[in-house]
N, C-alpha and C positions, 0 to 999 in steps of 0.2 A: 433545388437544393438537392445538392451531392451527396448520398449515404455515403456510409462510412466506407461503404465495399467501390465507389467510386476514385475514393481518395488516396486509395491506397495500393494494394497489392497487384497489383495491375497496373422489419422480421416479420414473422408472418404470423396469425396465431393459427395452425391445422389442426381440426377434430382429428384426419387420419389422413394419413398417403397411401393413396393405393395409385399405384401409377400404371398406365396404360402399356401394357407388350403385348397387345393380340392375342389371337384367338391357340397359339404354339404355348401360350403359359410365358410364363418366365424367364424360363434357360432358352435357347436356341436347340433343343433337340432335334425339333422336324428339319429337314433339308429346304432349304428355300426352294418355289419354285421356278423355273427358266423363266426369265425374266430381262427384259431391256430395259433399262434404267437410260433418264436423260444423257444426252451427249455431252452435256456440259453441268457441272454439279457445282453448287458453291457450301461452302461449309464456311456459317458464318461465324467466327471467334467473340465474343464477348471479352474481350480485351486487347492490351495495345501487343504490338511488333517487339519484338526480341526476346518474349521472358521464357519461361515452361513451357506453358502450354502451348503458346502460338508456336513456338519450334516444333513442337511433336503434332499440332496439328498441320504443320507444313509437311511433314515427313508422311504423314497419312496421307495428306494432299497426292504426293509425290508418287509413294506408293500401292496406294489402296487402288488401282485401277485396274490392275491386271487381276485383280480379285473379283471383279465385276463384270458383270456380262454386259459386251461390246466396247467394254475398254475406255470409257469414258475420261473427260479432261474436268479435274478438279483442282479447281482454284479456292485461296482462302482469303475473305474479306474480313478485316479488322473493324471492331465498330466498340469503342468505348464512350459510345455517348450516355447521356442521361447516368452516369455513373455507374454504366455497365450493364442500364435496363434496355438501352436501345435495341444492343444484337442479339438479344433474347427475344425482345416484342417482336422485330423481324422475322423470327422463327415460328413464332407461334401464330402468325399471321401468314404466312406463304404459306401457297398451295402444299395439299399432303400426295405431290406426284414424284416424292424423291429426286425434287430438283435442289433442292436446300436440305442441309445438314446444322442443325447446331452444337454448337461448341463451345462450354462454359464451366470456371470454375463453380463447382457445387457447391460451395461456403457462399460465394458472394450472390449467386443465382436466387438461392432459399432465403439469402441474408435480405436479400433489395426486398423482396416481397413480404418478409416480416417488417421490415419498415413504413413498406408502404400499401399492402394489402392489395386491394384492387386496383389502387391505383399504380401498382407498378406495372399492369399493363400484361400481363399475361398469369394463368393458371400451372404453374409447373408440374405439378401432378395429371396435367392434360397433356401431356409432351409424351410419344414412342419413344421409351428408353432404346438404346443400343448399347452399348458398353463405356466402359469408363477407364482412362488408362492415368499416368504422371503420379498415383500414389503416394503422396509423403505423408507421414506421420507428422503431428504439431511438436513441438515439443517446448522446454522452458529449462530456460540457461540463465546462469548468475555472473555475475561481475569476476571477473579474479580476488576483488577484496574483500568480496560479502562471507558470511560464517553460512550461510545456506548449505546444507546437503541433500536434501527431501523438502519435500511439498509438505510435510511435519514441520519442518522447521520454519517454514513459509510461516504454518500459521501457529506456531508458540511464537511469531515475532511480537506480539504484541502493539503493531503497528502495520499501517498500509503498505506492501511492498511497490516501492515507484517502479513501471516498467515504461519502459521508451518505446512510442510507435510511429509508426507516419501521421498520425492525426483517425484513424479510425480503421476499416479494414480484416479481414480476417485477423490480423493478428491481434486486435483491439477486442473482438469479439470471441475469440479462442481464451482470452486473456481472460476476460469476464465468464465464460462456461468454465472454466477451471477453476475459479477462485471460489465460484457458487458449489460448486463441485464437492472441491476438497475444503472450503470453508477457512479460505483465507482474505486479508483484506489486500485489496490494489488500491495503487496511485496511479491513473494513468499519464505520463507526460511527451505529450503529443506535438507535432509540427516536424519532423525530421521526412526529410525529401528522400525518402527512399529507405528499404531495410537497412541497405547496407549502413546508409549514415545512423540509424537506429541502435547499430551492432556497437557500431564505435562510440557514439554518445555511451552506451554500459562501460564499455571498457576504459574509459576515463572517467566515469561516475559521475554521468546526469544523474544516473536510474542506478537500478539494482538489477534487475532484471529483462531478457524478452522472451517472447514465444514467437519463433518461425518452426518453416518445415526444418526437418533433419539434414537434409541434403547441404541446404543455406547454412545451415548453421552450423558444419561441419567445418567449413573454409576457416572458422575463427575458432577452432580450438586452441592452435599455434598461438596465437595472440592472444588467450588468456580466458576465452568466454569456458566456463563450465557447466554441461547438463546436469540437471539434476531429475530429469522425468520425461519419457516420452509416453506422448498420448497413444498409445495404440495396446491393445489385447497380447502381443506380445514383442518380445525383446527386438530390437533390429540390426541386422547384422554388419551395421556401420554401426554403432553404438553397441555391441554384446554385452559389456559390463554397467550399461544404464539401465536404471529399473523403469519399469512401465508406471504407470499411473496406476494400472490395474492393481500391479506388485505390490502399491504403497496405501491401498484400499479404495483406489476411485477406478473403477473400469469405464475410462474414457477413451475413447475412440474417434479422434481428431484429427484430420487430414484432409490435407487438400486434397483434389484427384481435377481431372479433366474428363467430363461427362460429354457424351457423345449421344443425339437426340433428333425424332424429326417431328414435325410440325403432328398439330393434334388428329387426329381422323384417317394417319396414312397407314393404306391398305397392308395388310402384315404379310404380303409377299411381298412387298416393298421393303419392307421391314426384316426381314426374313434374309434376304437378298443381302442388304448391307452389314446383319448379325454374322452371317455364314464368311462374307470376305472380310472381316475384322477378324475375323477368328485366324482365318487362313493368315494373314498379314501378321499379325502376332507372334507367329511361329516361322514366319520367315527369314533365316538369319540375314542375307543382305541385308533388310528393314532392322532387325535388332540391333547391327551393327552401326546403321547409323543413327542411332540413338544414342549407343554408346559413344560413338564421336563426338556427339554434339553434350558431349560431361551428363547424360540424362544417365537415369536406371531407367530401361524398359518394364513397364508392369500394364498388367492386363486382367479386367473385370467382365466376366460376361453378364447378360440381360440381368440375368436373377441375381448375383453378388451385387452389380450396380443397385440394381433396387432395393435391396439391405441397406447400402451404405448411404443412399439418397434417402430414403424413409426416416433410419435412425437418425440422422444427421438433421431431418423434417421435425421431429419430436424434440431434439434438445431446443431446436431455436423457438419452438411453441412453447415451452417450459420456462424458458428465459427470457422472450422477448420486451418484458417490461423493464427489465435491466440494461438489456443491450441497446434500447431507446433511450433508456436514462444514460446509461455511459454517453452516448452519441452526442447529447446533449449537452454536455457537463464539456465538451472540448469545442464549441462550435464557439 
């Protein structure tokens, strides 16, 4: 059985998420000891080729070696198997010697564990978190002919709001969470072969709303998509006039991001070498320009902030695990 995350954009009940960050603490304040990493390093990306996370991973693989001792070669391996679980499983089972780095969308990794529990094949809280990038808040946008201007309007509609989506994935999960938090009813309209098709469906009236990342949704404003909420704690520079969910009374911080991590048990000196290298990389103007040329916005969160992001999302998945399982069951 594929999970909602394996079919789409590319739940588990947790008592408390305490991520392994090594003796240096959650931050990378201590300088890394001089250490030579393996000459060949593989970034296992749990997702397909060509998407934003894959592009970011490949740019990291190309530019990071100059900031790692020994200048190793870094290759990217895509793994979409088992509904995006297989790539994460591979990293979980890998030797903690620095030769394998995991890369995955945080919502997908946590969502799959929420669905499958121990059968997911990994315990995400045991990974050694490095840093994260490709941070984009998710949003709610409505069709041009709809009357809605706010989350309050969705709540007052007196009917389930139909949302187009691919048949699961991050879009459905974040629709469910937003609906529960804001108190509106929704109805999933699944089956679209990708996010562009789902937005096209909304624009022609198949449904009334969609929930996708801000940079992706931005492409469709000229075609009539109307954003009514950004699931972030502060307004975004792309949509400075669109209120956040927090401003509307619901402090949701729902984003997609690419999180990088090492296998459980990786020594702190190896983890710190990667953290230091990644911190330097995201100050490298050549690298940042390469990200922009790929039509992506460079973002960076250190280990401490990445731990916060992952932990907060894990709590939400724990809170709404039953609702998310039910939502997936409805679309089978």
